[in-house]
Each structure stands twice: as C-alpha cells, then as structure tokens.
C-alpha positions in Angstrom: 7.2 28.6 28.2 10.9 27.5 28.2 9.9 23.9 27.6 7.7 25.0 24.6 10.6 27.0 23.1 12.9 24.0 23.6 10.4 21.7 21.8 10.1 24.3 19.0 13.8 24.6 18.6 14.2 20.8 18.5 11.5 20.6 15.9 13.2 23.3 13.8 16.5 21.5 13.9 15.0 18.1 13.1 12.8 19.4 10.2 15.6 21.4 8.6 17.9 18.3 8.8 15.2 16.2 7.2 14.9 18.6 4.3 18.6 19.3 3.9 20.0 15.8 4.4 17.5 13.0 4.9 15.3 13.7 1.9 18.1 13.8 -0.7 19.8 10.7 0.8 16.5 8.8 0.9 15.6 9.6 -2.7 19.1 8.2 -3.7 18.5 5.2 -1.6 15.1 4.5 -3.2 16.6 5.0 -6.6 19.2 2.4 -5.8 16.4 0.1 -4.5 14.6 0.4 -7.9 17.6 -1.1 -9.6 17.7 -4.1 -7.2 17.1 -7.4 -9.0 14.1 -8.1 -6.8 12.3 -5.3 -8.5 13.4 -6.1 -12.0 12.2 -9.6 -12.6 11.5 -9.9 -16.4 9.6 -13.2 -16.3 6.7 -12.7 -13.9 6.3 -16.5 -13.6 9.3 -16.3 -11.2 7.0 -14.8 -8.6 4.2 -17.3 -8.9 3.3 -19.3 -5.8 2.3 -23.0 -6.0 -1.2 -23.7 -4.8 -1.1 -27.1 -3.2 -4.8 -28.0 -3.5 -5.4 -31.1 -5.6 -8.6 -31.7 -7.6 -10.6 -34.5 -5.9 -11.3 -37.6 -7.9 -14.7 -37.6 -9.7 -17.5 -39.8 -8.3 -18.5 -42.4 -10.9 -22.0 -43.7 -11.0 -22.2 -47.5 -11.1 -25.4 -47.7 -13.3 -28.3 -45.8 -14.7 -30.4 -46.3 -11.6 -27.8 -44.5 -9.5 -27.7 -41.7 -12.1 -31.5 -41.2 -11.8 -31.2 -41.2 -8.0 -28.5 -38.6 -8.2 -30.6 -36.4 -10.5 -33.6 -36.7 -8.1 -31.4 -35.8 -5.2 -30.2 -32.6 -6.9 -33.8 -31.5 -7.3 -34.5 -31.8 -3.6 -33.8 -28.8 -1.5 -30.8 -29.4 0.6 -30.9 -29.1 4.4 -28.6 -26.1 4.4 -30.9 -24.2 2.2 -29.0 -24.6 -1.1 -31.2 -24.1 -4.1 -31.6 -26.9 -6.6 -29.7 -25.2 -9.4 -26.7 -24.2 -7.4 -23.4 -26.2 -7.6 -22.4 -27.3 -4.1 -18.7 -26.9 -3.4 -16.3 -29.2 -1.7 -16.5 -29.1 2.1 -13.0 -28.2 3.5 -12.2 -29.5 6.9 -8.4 -29.1 6.8 -5.8 -28.0 4.3 -3.7 -30.9 3.0 -0.4 -29.2 4.0 -1.8 -27.8 7.3 -2.0 -24.2 6.1 -2.2 -22.4 2.8 0.9 -20.3 2.6 1.0 -16.7 1.2 3.2 -15.9 -1.8 6.5 -15.8 0.1 8.3 -13.8 -2.6 5.7 -11.1 -2.5 5.5 -11.1 1.3 9.3 -10.6 1.5 9.1 -7.7 -1.0 6.1 -6.1 0.9 8.0 -6.3 4.2 10.8 -4.3 2.5 8.5 -1.7 1.1 6.2 -1.1 4.1 9.0 0.5 6.3 9.7 3.0 3.5 6.0 3.9 3.3 5.9 4.4 7.1 9.1 6.5 7.1 7.7 8.8 4.4 4.5 9.4 6.4 6.4 10.1 9.7 8.9 12.5 8.0 6.2 14.3 6.2 4.3 14.8 9.4 7.4 16.3 11.1 8.1 18.7 8.3 4.4 19.6 8.0 4.3 20.5 11.7 7.4 22.6 11.3 6.0 24.6 8.4 2.6 25.1 10.2 4.4 26.5 13.3 6.2 29.0 11.0 3.0 30.4 9.6 2.6 33.9 11.2 -0.6 35.5 12.5 -3.2 36.6 10.0 -2.6 40.2 8.8 -3.6 42.4 5.9 -1.2 42.4 3.0 2.2 40.8 2.3 0.8 37.3 2.4 2.7 35.9 -0.6 5.1 34.0 1.7 2.3 32.8 3.8 0.6 31.3 0.7 3.8 29.5 -0.1 3.8 28.0 3.4 0.2 26.9 3.0 0.8 25.3 -0.3 3.8 23.5 1.2 1.6 22.2 4.0 -1.1 21.1 1.5 1.5 19.2 -0.5 2.9 17.5 2.5 -0.6 16.5 3.6 -1.3 15.1 0.1 1.8 13.0 0.2 0.9 11.7 3.6 -2.5 10.6 2.3 -1.1 8.9 -0.8 1.4 7.0 1.3 -1.3 5.8 3.6 -3.3 4.6 0.6 -0.4 2.3 -0.3 -0.8 0.5 3.0 -4.5 0.1 2.2 -3.6 -1.4 -1.1 -1.4 -4.0 0.6 -4.0 -5.1 3.1 -6.5 -5.2 0.2 -4.3 -7.5 -1.7 -4.1 -10.0 1.2 -7.9 -9.9 1.6 -8.6 -10.5 -2.1 -6.1 -13.3 -2.4 -7.4 -15.0 0.7 -10.9 -15.0 -0.7 -9.7 -16.5 -4.0 -7.7 -19.2 -2.2 -10.8 -20.0 -0.2 -12.7 -20.3 -3.5 -10.1 -22.7 -4.8 -10.4 -24.8 -1.7 -14.1 -25.0 -2.1 -14.1 -25.3 -5.9 -10.8 -27.0 -6.7 -12.0 -28.1 -10.2 -12.5 -24.5 -11.4 -9.2 -23.5 -13.1 -10.1 -19.8 -13.5 -9.8 -19.2 -9.7 -6.3 -20.5 -9.8 -5.4 -18.3 -12.8 -6.9 -15.3 -11.0 -4.5 -15.8 -8.0 -1.5 -15.7 -10.3 -2.9 -12.6 -12.0 -3.3 -10.7 -8.8 0.2 -11.8 -7.7 1.6 -10.4 -10.9 -0.4 -7.2 -10.5 0.7 -6.7 -6.9 4.4 -7.2 -7.9 4.1 -4.5 -10.6 2.2 -2.3 -8.1 5.0 -2.6 -5.5 7.5 -1.4 -8.0 5.3 1.6 -8.9 4.9 2.3 -5.2 8.7 2.4 -4.6 9.0 4.7 -7.7 6.3 7.0 -6.3 8.0 7.2 -2.9 11.2 8.3 -4.6 9.4 10.8 -6.7 7.6 12.2 -3.7 10.9 12.8 -1.9 12.2 14.5 -5.0 9.2 16.7 -5.3 9.2 17.7 -1.6 12.9 18.4 -1.6 12.7 20.5 -4.7 9.7 22.4 -3.5 10.9 23.2 0.0 14.5 24.0 -1.1 13.4 26.5 -3.7 11.1 28.3 -1.3 13.1 27.8 1.9 13.5 31.6 2.5 9.8 32.3 2.2 8.9 29.2 4.3 11.2 30.3 7.1 10.5 34.0 6.9 7.2 34.6 5.0 7.1 38.3 5.6 9.9 40.8 4.9 11.4 42.8 7.8 10.3 46.1 6.1 6.7 44.9 6.2 7.0 43.8 9.8 8.3 47.3 10.8 5.1 48.9 9.5 3.1 47.2 12.3 
C-alpha cells in the first residue's frame, strides 16, 4: 500500500510540474522552432534532391528488316508472362551510385520533428493517467467536476492519437517516395515520375511545418484547458457534498 501511495505521489508531482512548467516552456520552444530558417524556406526548390538515374541511350535499328523483327518480337508473349501491349521496363541490377539516397534535407528535418512528437505523446500519457486517478468513485449528483475531468482525459487522448498519426504520415512518406524512385529506376525515360518525387518532397516539407505548428497549438490548448479547470480537476467534488455521504 505504501509503495502505491509513493507512486501516486510521484505521479502527482510529475504531472503538476508538466502542466505548470513543461507545457508553457515547450510551447515557447516550438514557437521559436517555427521561426527557424529551416522551416521558412521560400523557394521550395532548395529542398529538392537530385535523382542520379540517367536515361539509357535508345536502341537504334539498323534497317527495316530489324524493325519488322522487333515488331514481331513485341507481339510474342514474353517468358515472364508480360502481355504484348505492356511496355517492359529497364531491368535494374545495381544503382549507378551504389544506393539511391533519401532527400537528406528532409531527413534532417524529420529527425528534429520526430522527438517532439514522441515527447508530446509521452507527456500527454502521464497527465492523462494523473487525471484518471483523480476521478472519484461514481456517486449520484455533484458530478460537474467529474465531467470536467472526463473531458480533460478525452482531450488528452485525442491529442495522443493525432500525434501518433504524424508518425504514420512520416513512414507513409518514405514508403511512397521509395515506390516512386523504384519506378524511376525501372522507367527512367518517364519524366512524370521524377516530377512526382519533387512534388511529394515539397508536400512533406510543408506538412512538417504544419506538424510543428500543431504540436505547439496542442500544448497551448492543453495548458489553457487544464489551468482554467485545475481546481475542479484536482478536487471535482466540494467538501460540503462530501460531508453529506
């Protein structure tokens, strides 16, 4: 029992410190981050990444006979099951530069944003547990303070879920980009694949700035909500009501 009380007291102190000190300091820190030059690039061309995959030289047919042979060959069903009307891509055995690199500028930015996402999830979880443990037993009447506690828990849970979705967006970006680069390797002569890579890079850059802004706003919202209702959160039922039971 003593160990449980000790854990409970430690959680209370930690959670109250998060709300009173960590949340306002973190929102100021993120506000400063939003003003960093890395998040305020005007020309999005600056975040483009070069794709070092050259277009192979075209195969020239020496005479008309060769051309007819090539046409007949296209009509035959290929050994790998490719249909006659499908354009076969270039077989890729190895990348010219050894490995196709990610967009390093975006990777660096993502590595700065991810710890902030993880921190918000962890801190929300701590405060949520604190508020949940403060919820009193179910009784008739005088439940206004309890409803405030429940709304606070719901808001914390929502923020946790939104923050987790940001991590899903990051992994989704890498998967989508990898598929496009693979397409470029197989079809190096199709320009639209190359343009699409730059488009998703630009989109991800804008998305990362929005994520940082949302993280700051979530700290602001939680700090404001909890601070305004701190009395009801810590003591949902008045002493007069408690004396009636």
